[in-house]
MARPA-337802 format. One record per residue (C-alpha): x negated, y negated, z negated; residue number from 1. Coordinates in steps of 0.02 Angstrom, whole numbers. Layout:
% MARPA-337802
site px:X&py:Y&pz:Z&num:NUM
...
//
This chain:
% MARPA-337802
site px:-1057&py:-2735&pz:-1461&num:1
site px:-918&py:-2629&pz:-1383&num:2
site px:-928&py:-2442&pz:-1410&num:3
site px:-918&py:-2333&pz:-1257&num:4
site px:-766&py:-2219&pz:-1261&num:5
site px:-778&py:-2040&pz:-1204&num:6
site px:-668&py:-1999&pz:-1055&num:7
site px:-528&py:-1880&pz:-1100&num:8
site px:-508&py:-1712&pz:-1014&num:9
site px:-357&py:-1709&pz:-898&num:10
site px:-196&py:-1651&pz:-978&num:11
site px:-101&py:-1514&pz:-885&num:12
site px:67&py:-1430&pz:-914&num:13
site px:-15&py:-1258&pz:-907&num:14
site px:-185&py:-1179&pz:-917&num:15
site px:-142&py:-1080&pz:-760&num:16
site px:-1&py:-1062&pz:-633&num:17
site px:16&py:-905&pz:-530&num:18
site px:111&py:-907&pz:-364&num:19
site px:195&py:-739&pz:-333&num:20
site px:256&py:-599&pz:-448&num:21
site px:195&py:-447&pz:-351&num:22
site px:60&py:-332&pz:-422&num:23
site px:-78&py:-462&pz:-395&num:24
site px:17&py:-604&pz:-478&num:25
site px:71&py:-492&pz:-621&num:26
site px:-109&py:-438&pz:-649&num:27
site px:-171&py:-619&pz:-659&num:28
site px:-32&py:-683&pz:-771&num:29
site px:-32&py:-537&pz:-894&num:30
site px:-221&py:-544&pz:-918&num:31
site px:-221&py:-732&pz:-946&num:32
site px:-71&py:-725&pz:-1062&num:33
site px:-149&py:-589&pz:-1169&num:34
site px:-305&py:-700&pz:-1183&num:35
site px:-196&py:-835&pz:-1262&num:36
site px:-179&py:-948&pz:-1110&num:37
site px:-21&py:-1047&pz:-1072&num:38
site px:36&py:-973&pz:-907&num:39
site px:176&py:-1005&pz:-782&num:40
site px:221&py:-898&pz:-631&num:41
site px:322&py:-946&pz:-477&num:42
site px:435&py:-828&pz:-380&num:43
site px:534&py:-884&pz:-228&num:44
site px:647&py:-731&pz:-227&num:45
site px:791&py:-709&pz:-350&num:46
site px:703&py:-567&pz:-442&num:47
site px:522&py:-532&pz:-490&num:48
site px:414&py:-393&pz:-416&num:49
site px:365&py:-464&pz:-247&num:50
site px:368&py:-371&pz:-82&num:51
site px:297&py:-216&pz:-167&num:52
site px:453&py:-192&pz:-273&num:53
site px:589&py:-255&pz:-155&num:54
site px:536&py:-216&pz:25&num:55
site px:376&py:-114&pz:23&num:56
site px:301&py:16&pz:-91&num:57
site px:445&py:54&pz:-210&num:58
site px:594&py:69&pz:-91&num:59
site px:496&py:155&pz:47&num:60
site px:419&py:282&pz:-72&num:61
site px:587&py:315&pz:-156&num:62
site px:657&py:342&pz:18&num:63
site px:514&py:457&pz:64&num:64
site px:534&py:559&pz:-95&num:65
site px:718&py:589&pz:-61&num:66
site px:686&py:642&pz:119&num:67
site px:546&py:759&pz:63&num:68
site px:664&py:842&pz:-62&num:69
site px:796&py:858&pz:75&num:70
site px:669&py:946&pz:187&num:71
site px:624&py:1065&pz:44&num:72
site px:807&py:1102&pz:12&num:73
site px:845&py:1141&pz:194&num:74
site px:690&py:1248&pz:216&num:75
site px:720&py:1355&pz:61&num:76
site px:816&py:1519&pz:88&num:77
site px:875&py:1503&pz:-92&num:78
site px:982&py:1350&pz:-55&num:79
site px:1026&py:1368&pz:130&num:80
site px:1198&py:1448&pz:111&num:81
site px:1277&py:1513&pz:271&num:82
site px:1127&py:1444&pz:367&num:83
site px:1200&py:1268&pz:356&num:84
site px:1080&py:1123&pz:330&num:85
site px:1125&py:979&pz:218&num:86
site px:1112&py:809&pz:302&num:87
site px:1100&py:633&pz:233&num:88
site px:1098&py:464&pz:320&num:89
site px:969&py:328&pz:295&num:90
site px:1096&py:219&pz:204&num:91
site px:1146&py:365&pz:89&num:92
site px:967&py:381&pz:30&num:93
site px:939&py:193&pz:16&num:94
site px:1077&py:185&pz:-115&num:95
site px:966&py:293&pz:-226&num:96
site px:813&py:187&pz:-186&num:97
site px:906&py:28&pz:-235&num:98
site px:929&py:98&pz:-410&num:99
site px:742&py:123&pz:-427&num:100
site px:712&py:-57&pz:-369&num:101
site px:832&py:-123&pz:-501&num:102
site px:747&py:-22&pz:-638&num:103
site px:575&py:-85&pz:-585&num:104
site px:637&py:-265&pz:-578&num:105
site px:708&py:-256&pz:-755&num:106
site px:546&py:-180&pz:-820&num:107
site px:435&py:-309&pz:-737&num:108
site px:546&py:-454&pz:-795&num:109
site px:523&py:-395&pz:-974&num:110
site px:333&py:-412&pz:-958&num:111
site px:347&py:-600&pz:-930&num:112
site px:470&py:-622&pz:-1073&num:113
site px:365&py:-524&pz:-1197&num:114
site px:205&py:-616&pz:-1152&num:115
site px:286&py:-789&pz:-1151&num:116
site px:246&py:-823&pz:-969&num:117
site px:359&py:-961&pz:-901&num:118
site px:449&py:-904&pz:-743&num:119
site px:499&py:-1030&pz:-609&num:120
site px:612&py:-977&pz:-466&num:121
site px:578&py:-1076&pz:-308&num:122
site px:459&py:-1111&pz:-163&num:123
site px:287&py:-1174&pz:-220&num:124
site px:179&py:-1293&pz:-120&num:125
site px:21&py:-1390&pz:-161&num:126
site px:21&py:-1577&pz:-193&num:127
site px:-161&py:-1571&pz:-245&num:128
site px:-281&py:-1444&pz:-319&num:129
site px:-199&py:-1452&pz:-490&num:130
site px:-19&py:-1494&pz:-445&num:131
site px:121&py:-1391&pz:-372&num:132
site px:292&py:-1440&pz:-311&num:133
site px:423&py:-1304&pz:-340&num:134
site px:580&py:-1319&pz:-235&num:135
site px:731&py:-1225&pz:-298&num:136
site px:863&py:-1147&pz:-187&num:137
site px:983&py:-1292&pz:-223&num:138
site px:852&py:-1418&pz:-164&num:139
site px:802&py:-1483&pz:-336&num:140
site px:616&py:-1494&pz:-372&num:141
site px:493&py:-1473&pz:-515&num:142
site px:318&py:-1546&pz:-520&num:143
site px:200&py:-1442&pz:-626&num:144
site px:13&py:-1453&pz:-658&num:145
site px:-120&py:-1330&pz:-713&num:146
site px:-307&py:-1321&pz:-737&num:147
site px:-315&py:-1165&pz:-628&num:148
site px:-201&py:-1093&pz:-495&num:149
site px:-193&py:-916&pz:-423&num:150
site px:-115&py:-877&pz:-255&num:151
site px:-35&py:-704&pz:-250&num:152
site px:98&py:-733&pz:-118&num:153
site px:77&py:-566&pz:-29&num:154
site px:115&py:-534&pz:154&num:155
site px:259&py:-503&pz:273&num:156
site px:275&py:-401&pz:433&num:157
site px:193&py:-477&pz:586&num:158
site px:334&py:-521&pz:707&num:159
site px:280&py:-579&pz:881&num:160
site px:387&py:-718&pz:953&num:161
site px:427&py:-626&pz:1115&num:162
site px:532&py:-497&pz:1020&num:163
site px:706&py:-542&pz:956&num:164
site px:704&py:-481&pz:775&num:165
site px:878&py:-553&pz:749&num:166
site px:948&py:-418&pz:864&num:167
site px:1042&py:-286&pz:761&num:168
site px:941&py:-143&pz:839&num:169
site px:766&py:-218&pz:815&num:170
site px:685&py:-202&pz:644&num:171
site px:522&py:-236&pz:553&num:172
site px:463&py:-141&pz:400&num:173
site px:562&py:-257&pz:284&num:174
site px:726&py:-263&pz:377&num:175
site px:727&py:-76&pz:414&num:176
site px:780&py:-52&pz:233&num:177
site px:948&py:-132&pz:278&num:178
site px:982&py:-6&pz:418&num:179
site px:1165&py:39&pz:396&num:180
site px:1202&py:145&pz:549&num:181
site px:1146&py:323&pz:586&num:182
site px:1025&py:319&pz:734&num:183
site px:994&py:477&pz:834&num:184
site px:830&py:409&pz:902&num:185
site px:702&py:277&pz:855&num:186
site px:545&py:202&pz:933&num:187
site px:412&py:155&pz:805&num:188
site px:285&py:33&pz:877&num:189
site px:126&py:38&pz:775&num:190
site px:52&py:199&pz:705&num:191
site px:-38&py:128&pz:555&num:192
site px:5&py:178&pz:377&num:193
site px:181&py:104&pz:381&num:194
site px:222&py:170&pz:555&num:195
site px:160&py:345&pz:514&num:196
site px:257&py:348&pz:349&num:197
site px:420&py:298&pz:433&num:198
site px:390&py:422&pz:575&num:199
site px:387&py:559&pz:441&num:200
site px:540&py:490&pz:354&num:201
site px:650&py:474&pz:508&num:202
site px:596&py:642&pz:577&num:203
site px:638&py:719&pz:408&num:204
site px:814&py:649&pz:431&num:205
site px:826&py:735&pz:599&num:206
site px:804&py:576&pz:702&num:207
site px:711&py:589&pz:868&num:208
site px:550&py:487&pz:846&num:209
site px:433&py:409&pz:974&num:210
site px:277&py:342&pz:889&num:211
site px:174&py:218&pz:992&num:212
site px:-8&py:199&pz:940&num:213
site px:-123&py:63&pz:1005&num:214
site px:-278&py:166&pz:964&num:215
site px:-342&py:336&pz:1021&num:216
site px:-303&py:427&pz:858&num:217
site px:-192&py:408&pz:705&num:218
site px:-263&py:316&pz:554&num:219
site px:-440&py:315&pz:622&num:220
site px:-511&py:255&pz:455&num:221
site px:-474&py:427&pz:382&num:222
site px:-587&py:578&pz:387&num:223
site px:-563&py:650&pz:561&num:224
site px:-499&py:818&pz:499&num:225
site px:-365&py:733&pz:395&num:226
site px:-313&py:622&pz:541&num:227
site px:-303&py:777&pz:652&num:228
site px:-198&py:867&pz:521&num:229
site px:-74&py:723&pz:516&num:230
site px:-65&py:717&pz:707&num:231
site px:-34&py:904&pz:716&num:232
site px:97&py:903&pz:580&num:233
site px:195&py:760&pz:661&num:234
site px:180&py:844&pz:831&num:235
site px:234&py:1012&pz:759&num:236
site px:387&py:928&pz:683&num:237
site px:438&py:852&pz:848&num:238
site px:368&py:675&pz:841&num:239
site px:310&py:616&pz:1012&num:240
site px:149&py:515&pz:991&num:241
site px:86&py:402&pz:1130&num:242
site px:-93&py:344&pz:1105&num:243
site px:-185&py:195&pz:1182&num:244
site px:-24&py:105&pz:1225&num:245
site px:29&py:-77&pz:1207&num:246
site px:199&py:-154&pz:1242&num:247
site px:234&py:-277&pz:1382&num:248
site px:414&py:-318&pz:1339&num:249
site px:566&py:-265&pz:1239&num:250
site px:743&py:-258&pz:1308&num:251
site px:887&py:-244&pz:1184&num:252
site px:1069&py:-209&pz:1225&num:253
site px:1224&py:-176&pz:1121&num:254
site px:1189&py:11&pz:1112&num:255
site px:1000&py:35&pz:1137&num:256
site px:825&py:-37&pz:1145&num:257
site px:704&py:-13&pz:1291&num:258
site px:517&py:-32&pz:1260&num:259
site px:412&py:-67&pz:1415&num:260
site px:229&py:-22&pz:1400&num:261
site px:81&py:-98&pz:1492&num:262
site px:45&py:74&pz:1564&num:263
site px:209&py:66&pz:1658&num:264
site px:305&py:185&pz:1543&num:265
site px:482&py:144&pz:1487&num:266
site px:553&py:213&pz:1325&num:267
site px:732&py:205&pz:1264&num:268
site px:804&py:235&pz:1090&num:269
site px:947&py:183&pz:976&num:270
site px:833&py:62&pz:884&num:271
site px:655&py:-4&pz:870&num:272
site px:546&py:-20&pz:715&num:273
site px:401&py:-140&pz:749&num:274
site px:264&py:-99&pz:623&num:275
site px:107&py:-178&pz:695&num:276
site px:15&py:-272&pz:559&num:277
site px:54&py:-401&pz:425&num:278
site px:38&py:-588&pz:400&num:279
site px:-12&py:-675&pz:238&num:280
site px:122&py:-784&pz:158&num:281
site px:27&py:-948&pz:162&num:282
site px:123&py:-1052&pz:290&num:283
site px:234&py:-1142&pz:162&num:284
site px:99&py:-1176&pz:31&num:285
site px:39&py:-1340&pz:112&num:286
site px:-140&py:-1282&pz:95&num:287
site px:-198&py:-1432&pz:196&num:288
site px:-167&py:-1539&pz:41&num:289
site px:-309&py:-1450&pz:-49&num:290
site px:-427&py:-1417&pz:97&num:291
site px:-400&py:-1229&pz:110&num:292
site px:-375&py:-1151&pz:281&num:293
site px:-297&py:-981&pz:314&num:294
site px:-355&py:-873&pz:461&num:295
site px:-250&py:-826&pz:612&num:296
site px:-160&py:-692&pz:510&num:297
site px:-121&py:-810&pz:366&num:298
site px:-253&py:-734&pz:253&num:299
site px:-371&py:-825&pz:134&num:300
site px:-558&py:-806&pz:113&num:301
site px:-622&py:-777&pz:-64&num:302
site px:-789&py:-741&pz:-146&num:303
site px:-834&py:-596&pz:-261&num:304
site px:-737&py:-680&pz:-402&num:305
site px:-579&py:-701&pz:-295&num:306
site px:-614&py:-887&pz:-289&num:307
site px:-562&py:-987&pz:-134&num:308
site px:-660&py:-1132&pz:-62&num:309
site px:-582&py:-1240&pz:-199&num:310
site px:-662&py:-1198&pz:-367&num:311
site px:-505&py:-1194&pz:-475&num:312
site px:-396&py:-1100&pz:-348&num:313
site px:-403&py:-910&pz:-336&num:314
site px:-317&py:-783&pz:-223&num:315
site px:-280&py:-596&pz:-239&num:316
site px:-180&py:-458&pz:-157&num:317
site px:-117&py:-444&pz:21&num:318
site px:-146&py:-629&pz:50&num:319
site px:-335&py:-596&pz:54&num:320
site px:-319&py:-446&pz:171&num:321
site px:-406&py:-278&pz:149&num:322
site px:-366&py:-160&pz:67&num:323
site px:-186&py:-224&pz:52&num:324
site px:-137&py:-96&pz:-79&num:325
site px:-26&py:-126&pz:-231&num:326
site px:-149&py:-30&pz:-340&num:327
site px:-295&py:-138&pz:-284&num:328
site px:-195&py:-299&pz:-297&num:329
site px:-158&py:-270&pz:-481&num:330
site px:-342&py:-243&pz:-521&num:331
site px:-392&py:-392&pz:-414&num:332
site px:-271&py:-496&pz:-518&num:333
site px:-349&py:-436&pz:-680&num:334
site px:-524&py:-469&pz:-618&num:335
site px:-478&py:-642&pz:-550&num:336
site px:-407&py:-685&pz:-722&num:337
site px:-571&py:-627&pz:-799&num:338
site px:-664&py:-744&pz:-682&num:339
site px:-545&py:-886&pz:-726&num:340
site px:-582&py:-856&pz:-910&num:341
site px:-768&py:-815&pz:-906&num:342
site px:-828&py:-867&pz:-732&num:343
site px:-875&py:-687&pz:-695&num:344
site px:-786&py:-526&pz:-653&num:345
site px:-809&py:-340&pz:-622&num:346
site px:-755&py:-346&pz:-441&num:347
site px:-869&py:-200&pz:-401&num:348
site px:-747&py:-88&pz:-495&num:349
site px:-626&py:-97&pz:-348&num:350
site px:-756&py:-41&pz:-221&num:351
site px:-705&py:143&pz:-216&num:352
site px:-516&py:130&pz:-201&num:353
site px:-417&py:288&pz:-169&num:354
site px:-299&py:278&pz:-21&num:355
site px:-123&py:344&pz:-42&num:356
site px:-26&py:370&pz:119&num:357
site px:151&py:431&pz:91&num:358
site px:182&py:526&pz:250&num:359
site px:265&py:698&pz:235&num:360
site px:153&py:780&pz:175&num:361
site px:50&py:648&pz:84&num:362
site px:-129&py:597&pz:119&num:363
site px:-252&py:532&pz:-8&num:364
site px:-439&py:510&pz:-7&num:365
site px:-580&py:423&pz:-99&num:366
site px:-764&py:403&pz:-56&num:367
site px:-855&py:441&pz:106&num:368
site px:-790&py:532&pz:259&num:369
site px:-886&py:666&pz:352&num:370
site px:-915&py:543&pz:494&num:371
site px:-991&py:413&pz:378&num:372
site px:-1106&py:539&pz:295&num:373
site px:-1162&py:610&pz:462&num:374
site px:-1200&py:436&pz:529&num:375
site px:-1301&py:397&pz:372&num:376
site px:-1395&py:564&pz:387&num:377
site px:-1344&py:619&pz:213&num:378
site px:-1369&py:808&pz:187&num:379
site px:-1194&py:853&pz:129&num:380
site px:-1092&py:1011&pz:118&num:381
site px:-904&py:1044&pz:123&num:382
site px:-794&py:1139&pz:3&num:383
site px:-615&py:1178&pz:53&num:384
site px:-458&py:1247&pz:-29&num:385
site px:-305&py:1288&pz:76&num:386
site px:-143&py:1256&pz:-18&num:387
site px:-66&py:1413&pz:55&num:388
site px:-186&py:1515&pz:-52&num:389
site px:-134&py:1431&pz:-216&num:390
site px:-4&py:1517&pz:-324&num:391
site px:77&py:1351&pz:-375&num:392
site px:97&py:1298&pz:-193&num:393
site px:176&py:1467&pz:-152&num:394
site px:297&py:1449&pz:-298&num:395
site px:344&py:1271&pz:-249&num:396
site px:347&py:1305&pz:-61&num:397
site px:219&py:1166&pz:-33&num:398
site px:94&py:1271&pz:61&num:399
site px:54&py:1146&pz:199&num:400
site px:-111&py:1058&pz:168&num:401
site px:-283&py:1071&pz:93&num:402
site px:-412&py:990&pz:-19&num:403
site px:-586&py:949&pz:45&num:404
site px:-735&py:903&pz:-64&num:405
site px:-892&py:827&pz:13&num:406
site px:-1048&py:842&pz:-95&num:407
site px:-1236&py:818&pz:-81&num:408
site px:-1324&py:983&pz:-43&num:409
site px:-1470&py:947&pz:-159&num:410
site px:-1401&py:846&pz:-305&num:411
site px:-1223&py:918&pz:-295&num:412
site px:-1157&py:740&pz:-317&num:413
site px:-978&py:722&pz:-256&num:414
site px:-974&py:601&pz:-109&num:415
site px:-794&py:610&pz:-50&num:416
site px:-625&py:689&pz:-87&num:417
site px:-495&py:710&pz:50&num:418
site px:-325&py:787&pz:23&num:419
site px:-179&py:822&pz:140&num:420
site px:-22&py:896&pz:66&num:421
site px:118&py:871&pz:-59&num:422
site px:61&py:774&pz:-214&num:423
site px:-104&py:727&pz:-131&num:424
site px:-97&py:552&pz:-208&num:425
site px:-94&py:632&pz:-381&num:426
site px:-220&py:771&pz:-346&num:427
site px:-355&py:651&pz:-283&num:428
site px:-375&py:567&pz:-453&num:429
site px:-454&py:721&pz:-531&num:430
site px:-597&py:712&pz:-406&num:431
site px:-604&py:522&pz:-421&num:432
site px:-631&py:537&pz:-610&num:433
site px:-784&py:648&pz:-587&num:434
site px:-852&py:541&pz:-444&num:435
site px:-851&py:390&pz:-559&num:436
site px:-964&py:474&pz:-689&num:437
site px:-1142&py:410&pz:-697&num:438
site px:-1296&py:513&pz:-656&num:439
site px:-1281&py:700&pz:-685&num:440
site px:-1100&py:679&pz:-741&num:441
site px:-1051&py:673&pz:-558&num:442
site px:-1073&py:852&pz:-500&num:443
site px:-967&py:981&pz:-409&num:444
site px:-1020&py:1106&pz:-543&num:445
site px:-891&py:1025&pz:-657&num:446
site px:-751&py:1107&pz:-559&num:447
site px:-829&py:1280&pz:-571&num:448
site px:-870&py:1269&pz:-756&num:449
site px:-702&py:1196&pz:-811&num:450
site px:-548&py:1301&pz:-844&num:451
site px:-393&py:1239&pz:-752&num:452
site px:-214&py:1279&pz:-800&num:453
site px:-144&py:1421&pz:-694&num:454
site px:-45&py:1406&pz:-587&num:455
site px:-74&py:1223&pz:-541&num:456
site px:-116&py:1120&pz:-388&num:457
site px:-268&py:1056&pz:-484&num:458
site px:-342&py:1230&pz:-468&num:459
site px:-380&py:1181&pz:-287&num:460
site px:-536&py:1094&pz:-354&num:461
site px:-607&py:1257&pz:-425&num:462
site px:-569&py:1350&pz:-263&num:463
site px:-645&py:1213&pz:-155&num:464
site px:-799&py:1196&pz:-267&num:465
site px:-837&py:1383&pz:-259&num:466
site px:-807&py:1380&pz:-71&num:467
site px:-931&py:1238&pz:-50&num:468
site px:-1066&py:1306&pz:-166&num:469
site px:-1061&py:1471&pz:-72&num:470
site px:-1121&py:1376&pz:83&num:471
site px:-1283&py:1321&pz:0&num:472
site px:-1434&py:1432&pz:32&num:473
//
């Protein structure tokens, strides 16, 4: 009598393949590699790091930092000899930013080497749910297989087809980094995070800025007071903001760009930065071969474990949409790897994500806004600290801005932290740490009963806490 043979498990080249080396892809691959898995990662660009390192977060924030220091220099009586302002061009500052990008690329490359993650350079596309074809720049191909696959391909600027982005005076948020002339004026279409950041940067360089917003206020997801503070600060610095406007057409010539609005207005500037949304990088993946469908913005749907509609295929980062933050993408990658290993994750840990908006000054917040708490009928109170009253801010000439703490009137639980001012993205984490404490550990009393270094910006928490507690009766 013949014995029945057991069917063998499929044999794959790798336990997992990750597509994309941005923060999300790095998070997945590092977590899997440290768990002993055989991992490969695919990058279509010549260097690792993804859009975050090469076209987004790192170069734009390096650029912003330099412009902010230039503003400080020119506004300080200590340095302004003979009342002459120092000026720099966009391309001058980008030379510094490119050095930061190279340093980050070298660092991130070392992570893959140290953790024995195989790096493929090329364009990945699906043959089936376990098989990828990787096409190199010279046209040669590799076929690789894995038990599990993670998509971390990121996003790119949304570029409508009725605008000629090949014209040398029309840019998106990626190509603006290659700006090599010195514009005297710019139109920025789109007043979201990227548009508002670049409005600050260009105005800081002395460029005349027109900022076109499709909505009735800037960054409407923010606490209203913070949004108003940003609007006032841009207005006070000379940025012209046009709300509730949409474009009808763009005319580009050799020496200027004209933006025609549906309202009938016509605007002219040396160049145009179109910064209205992003599109997921899914169009070259051949998702149809595995039965996954992206939405109209190229984004993928995932469950709480970052799993797509195909069980062994996961997705993280910008390609799944909100919150589209490098910080969140890295954690999403780690949690997706956890799910790939153990079929469960701690996705709830990325629920309260701090926002960091690198305008000049910065904006950062975590937790609920006043509007959300009012709508939910939560009895909250407000504690405020104005930076102009802090010794450290006076010393550093960073007196614009404030810290706002929202807390429950009865339990004193911290419900939201909102900060506008220099170093806001650092300051917010002190409040975030207390908010994350369980039970009675989350209380505004912590800031009153704790001794802060003096003088520091962190002292704003003590000032704001006392201010808020004085309102309770």
